[in-house]
C-alpha positions as CSV (number, residue, x, y, z in Angstrom):
1,M,-11.9,15.6,-11.1
2,D,-12.1,13.1,-14.0
3,K,-9.6,12.9,-16.8
4,Q,-11.0,12.6,-20.3
5,N,-9.6,12.9,-23.8
6,E,-12.0,14.6,-26.1
7,G,-15.0,12.4,-26.8
8,G,-13.4,9.4,-25.2
9,L,-12.6,7.5,-22.1
10,R,-13.1,9.2,-18.7
11,L,-11.0,8.1,-15.7
12,P,-10.9,9.2,-12.1
13,T,-7.7,10.7,-10.7
14,A,-5.0,8.5,-9.3
15,H,-5.8,6.2,-6.4
16,G,-4.2,3.3,-4.5
17,M,-0.9,2.3,-6.0
18,W,-1.8,4.0,-9.3
19,V,0.0,7.3,-9.0
20,A,-0.9,8.6,-12.5
21,L,-3.7,7.6,-14.9
22,D,-3.2,9.2,-18.3
23,V,-5.4,8.9,-21.4
24,V,-4.1,9.8,-24.9
25,P,-6.2,9.9,-28.1
26,S,-3.6,8.0,-30.1
27,T,-0.1,6.6,-29.8
28,G,2.1,4.0,-31.4
29,S,2.5,1.7,-28.4
30,T,1.6,2.4,-24.7
31,N,4.3,-0.2,-23.8
32,A,6.9,1.7,-25.7
33,D,5.9,5.0,-24.2
34,L,6.0,3.7,-20.6
35,L,9.4,1.9,-21.3
36,A,10.8,5.3,-22.3
37,R,9.5,6.8,-19.1
38,A,10.9,3.9,-17.0
39,A,14.4,4.6,-18.3
40,D,14.4,7.5,-15.8
41,P,15.1,5.9,-12.4
42,G,13.0,8.6,-10.8
43,S,9.9,7.7,-12.8
44,P,7.7,6.0,-10.2
45,E,5.9,2.7,-10.2
46,G,2.2,2.7,-10.6
47,Q,1.8,4.8,-13.8
48,V,-1.0,3.8,-16.2
49,L,-1.2,4.9,-19.8
50,V,-4.4,4.3,-21.8
51,A,-4.7,5.0,-25.5
52,E,-8.0,5.3,-27.4
53,E,-6.0,4.1,-30.5
54,Q,-2.8,2.2,-30.9
55,T,-1.2,2.3,-34.3
56,A,1.9,0.2,-33.6
57,G,1.0,-2.1,-30.7
58,R,3.2,-5.0,-30.0
59,G,2.4,-8.6,-29.2
60,R,4.5,-11.6,-28.3
61,L,7.3,-12.8,-30.6
62,G,7.5,-9.4,-32.3
63,R,4.0,-9.5,-33.7
64,S,2.2,-6.2,-34.4
65,W,-1.4,-5.1,-34.1
66,S,-3.5,-2.0,-34.0
67,S,-6.7,-1.1,-32.2
68,E,-9.9,0.5,-33.4
69,P,-10.5,3.9,-31.8
70,G,-12.9,3.8,-28.9
71,A,-13.7,0.1,-29.3
72,S,-11.0,-1.5,-27.1
73,L,-9.2,-1.0,-23.8
74,T,-5.5,-0.6,-24.7
75,F,-3.4,0.3,-21.7
76,S,0.0,-0.3,-20.0
77,V,1.2,-0.2,-16.4
78,L,4.6,0.5,-15.1
79,L,5.9,-1.7,-12.2
80,R,9.2,-1.8,-10.3
81,P,9.1,-5.3,-8.8
82,A,12.5,-5.0,-7.0
83,T,11.5,-7.8,-4.5
84,V,10.6,-10.3,-7.2
85,P,13.5,-12.5,-8.4
86,A,14.2,-12.6,-12.1
87,A,13.1,-16.3,-12.3
88,R,9.7,-15.4,-10.9
89,R,8.9,-12.4,-13.1
90,G,7.2,-14.5,-15.7
91,W,4.4,-14.6,-13.2
92,L,3.7,-10.9,-13.8
93,T,2.1,-11.7,-17.1
94,L,0.1,-14.6,-15.6
95,L,-0.9,-12.3,-12.7
96,T,-2.2,-9.7,-15.1
97,G,-4.2,-12.4,-16.9
98,V,-5.8,-13.3,-13.6
99,A,-6.7,-9.7,-13.0
100,V,-8.1,-9.2,-16.5
101,A,-10.2,-12.4,-16.5
102,S,-11.5,-11.8,-13.1
103,A,-12.6,-8.3,-14.0
104,V,-14.3,-9.5,-17.2
105,R,-16.2,-12.0,-15.1
106,S,-17.3,-9.5,-12.4
107,T,-17.9,-6.4,-14.5
108,G,-18.6,-7.8,-17.9
109,C,-20.4,-11.0,-16.8
110,V,-18.6,-13.1,-19.4
111,D,-16.9,-16.3,-18.3
112,A,-13.4,-15.4,-19.3
113,V,-10.6,-18.0,-19.0
114,L,-6.9,-18.0,-19.6
115,K,-4.7,-19.6,-22.2
116,W,-1.1,-19.9,-21.1
117,P,0.8,-17.7,-21.2
118,N,-0.8,-14.4,-22.2
119,D,-4.3,-14.8,-23.8
120,V,-7.7,-14.2,-22.2
121,L,-10.4,-16.2,-23.9
122,A,-14.2,-16.4,-24.0
123,G,-14.9,-19.9,-25.0
124,D,-12.2,-20.7,-27.6
125,R,-12.0,-17.1,-28.9
126,K,-9.4,-14.5,-28.0
127,L,-10.8,-11.6,-26.0
128,A,-7.5,-10.0,-24.8
129,G,-3.8,-10.3,-25.1
130,I,-1.1,-9.3,-22.6
131,L,2.6,-8.4,-23.2
132,A,5.2,-7.8,-20.4
133,E,8.5,-6.1,-21.3
134,Q,11.4,-5.4,-19.0
135,T,13.9,-2.5,-19.1
136,P,17.5,-3.5,-20.0
137,D,18.6,-2.9,-16.4
138,G,15.8,-5.0,-15.0
139,S,14.6,-2.2,-12.7
140,A,11.1,-1.9,-14.3
141,V,8.5,-4.1,-16.0
142,V,5.8,-2.6,-18.3
143,I,2.7,-4.7,-18.9
144,G,0.4,-3.9,-21.7
145,T,-3.1,-5.2,-22.3
146,G,-5.4,-5.0,-25.3
147,L,-9.0,-6.0,-24.6
148,N,-11.7,-6.0,-27.2
149,V,-14.8,-4.3,-25.7
150,A,-17.1,-2.9,-28.2
151,T,-15.7,-4.2,-31.5
152,A,-18.5,-5.4,-33.8
153,P,-18.5,-9.2,-34.7
154,S,-18.0,-8.3,-38.3
155,E,-14.9,-6.3,-37.6
156,L,-13.1,-8.8,-35.4
157,P,-9.8,-10.1,-36.9
158,V,-8.1,-13.4,-36.6
159,S,-5.1,-13.1,-34.3
160,A,-1.6,-13.5,-35.7
161,A,-1.4,-16.9,-34.0
162,G,-4.5,-18.1,-35.9
163,L,-6.9,-17.8,-32.9
164,A,-10.4,-16.4,-33.7
165,A,-11.1,-13.1,-31.9
166,T,-14.1,-12.0,-30.0
167,S,-15.2,-8.9,-28.0
168,L,-17.5,-8.3,-25.0
169,R,-20.0,-7.0,-27.4
170,A,-19.8,-10.1,-29.5
171,E,-20.4,-12.1,-26.4
172,G,-23.6,-10.2,-25.6
173,A,-22.1,-8.0,-22.9
174,T,-22.6,-4.2,-22.6
175,V,-20.0,-2.8,-20.3
176,S,-18.5,0.6,-19.4
177,R,-14.9,0.7,-20.4
178,E,-14.2,2.9,-17.4
179,D,-15.8,0.5,-15.0
180,L,-13.9,-2.4,-16.6
181,L,-10.6,-0.7,-16.5
182,L,-11.0,0.3,-12.9
183,D,-11.9,-3.3,-12.0
184,V,-8.8,-4.6,-13.8
185,L,-6.6,-2.1,-12.0
186,T,-8.2,-3.0,-8.6
187,Q,-7.6,-6.7,-9.2
188,L,-4.1,-6.1,-10.5
189,E,-3.1,-4.0,-7.5
190,R,-4.4,-6.7,-5.1
191,W,-2.5,-9.6,-6.8
192,Y,0.7,-7.5,-7.4
193,A,0.8,-6.3,-3.8
194,A,0.5,-9.9,-2.5
195,F,3.1,-11.3,-5.0
196,R,5.6,-8.5,-4.4
197,A,5.4,-9.1,-0.6
198,D,5.9,-12.8,-1.1
199,P,7.0,-13.8,-4.6
200,D,6.0,-17.4,-4.0
201,P,2.9,-18.1,-6.2
202,G,1.8,-20.9,-3.8
203,R,1.9,-19.0,-0.6
204,S,0.4,-15.8,-2.2
205,G,-2.6,-17.7,-3.5
206,L,-1.7,-16.7,-7.1
207,L,-1.0,-20.3,-8.3
208,D,-4.4,-21.5,-7.2
209,A,-6.2,-18.5,-8.7
210,Y,-4.4,-19.1,-12.0
211,R,-5.1,-22.8,-12.1
212,A,-8.8,-22.1,-11.5
213,L,-9.0,-19.8,-14.6
214,C,-6.5,-21.6,-16.9
215,E,-8.3,-23.5,-19.7
216,T,-4.9,-24.8,-20.9
217,L,-4.4,-27.1,-18.0
218,G,-5.6,-30.7,-18.6
219,R,-5.8,-30.1,-22.3
220,T,-3.8,-31.8,-25.1
221,V,-1.7,-29.0,-26.5
222,R,0.8,-28.4,-29.2
223,V,3.6,-26.0,-28.2
224,E,5.5,-24.2,-31.0
225,L,8.8,-23.1,-29.4
226,P,10.5,-19.7,-30.2
227,A,13.7,-21.4,-31.4
228,G,11.8,-23.7,-33.7
229,G,10.4,-27.1,-33.4
230,G,7.7,-28.0,-30.9
231,L,6.2,-30.7,-28.7
232,T,2.7,-32.2,-28.2
233,G,1.4,-33.5,-24.9
234,V,-0.9,-32.9,-22.0
235,A,-0.6,-29.6,-20.1
236,R,-0.3,-30.9,-16.5
237,D,0.4,-27.8,-14.4
238,I,2.2,-24.5,-13.9
239,D,5.5,-24.5,-11.8
240,A,6.8,-22.0,-9.3
241,D,8.5,-20.0,-12.1
242,G,5.3,-19.8,-14.2
243,R,6.4,-22.4,-16.7
244,L,3.9,-24.7,-18.4
245,L,4.5,-28.4,-17.5
246,V,3.7,-30.6,-20.5
247,A,3.7,-34.4,-20.2
248,V,5.2,-35.7,-23.4
249,G,6.2,-39.3,-22.6
250,P,4.3,-42.5,-21.8
251,G,5.7,-42.4,-18.3
252,D,4.1,-39.0,-17.7
253,S,7.4,-37.2,-17.6
254,V,7.0,-33.4,-17.9
255,T,8.9,-30.8,-19.9
256,P,8.8,-27.3,-18.6
257,V,8.0,-24.7,-21.2
258,S,9.0,-21.0,-20.5
259,A,7.9,-19.5,-23.8
260,G,6.1,-20.5,-26.9
261,D,2.8,-20.5,-28.8
262,V,0.3,-23.0,-27.4
263,V,-2.5,-24.5,-29.5
264,H,-5.3,-26.2,-27.7
265,V,-5.6,-29.5,-29.6
266,R,-8.3,-31.2,-27.5
267,A,-11.8,-29.8,-28.0
268,P,-13.3,-27.6,-25.2
269,G,-14.8,-29.8,-22.5
270,Q,-12.5,-32.7,-23.3
271,R,-10.1,-32.2,-20.4
272,T,-7.7,-34.8,-19.2
273,A,-7.4,-35.4,-15.5
274,G,-4.1,-34.8,-13.7
C-alpha cells in the first residue's frame, strides 16, 4: 500500500535499508524532526521524512530557507554510520550529492553536476542543496536535501550565497517527484552501503564517482572561510577526508579546505588541467 498525504506525494512502503518512509504536509525542518528522533538510541537507521512544505528549513552556516508546497522534494534521512570514522564523515554530504545528481541525470534527464561541498547544479544554477547534521553524541547523522522540481522560473529565488537557482521544470524536464525520490534513495543506499563497509573513498569507488560529477575541480575558485577571510586558487582535487584541495601558490602547493563557501570564478568550460 502507498503512503500519501492528502493531495500530495505518494510513496511506496519501506524497502531495502529504508525502514520507514513518512510524508507530512508541513513541518519546520525535516532535519530537526529526525534529529529529535535520533536522540532515542532505539530509533533505527534508515528513516526517511518527506515534507510537502518546510517553513524553517536550514542550510549551511545557519542560513534559513523555505519550500513552496508541492513544488520541491524536501526530505531527510537518518543514518547511524558507526563504522565510519569521524574524519571521514564529511563524505556523507558528498555521497548524498553523488546520489542526487545521479538520480537527476537518470530520472530527470538533466545533466546535473556538483559544486563542493553541498550544491547540485544544472549549468551554473543551483538545483538542490544538502545539509548533514550530527547528533551531539555522534551516534547518528541526519542528511537533508532540498531539490527544486516543479518551481516556475519566475518564482525561483537567488540562494543565500548569491547563486542563481533553477528547477527541473525550468530546465525543461517533467518528472514525477515520487520516481525521482525513489531513484535518489536507491542511489543513496548503494553508495552508503559501500562506504559504510569500507570508509575509504578510493577503494569504495566514491572518490572517482564524485570527481566525475564535480564541476568545482579544475576551476579557479574563491573560498570564503567560516572564520572569516578566504583564499583564491585552483581547485585541484578532493582528499580522503572529503576536503577540497586548493592550489594557492606559484609552486602548486595545496591548501585543504574542510568548510566554506566556494565561488566558481572561472567561467564554465574554462577548466584548468591538473
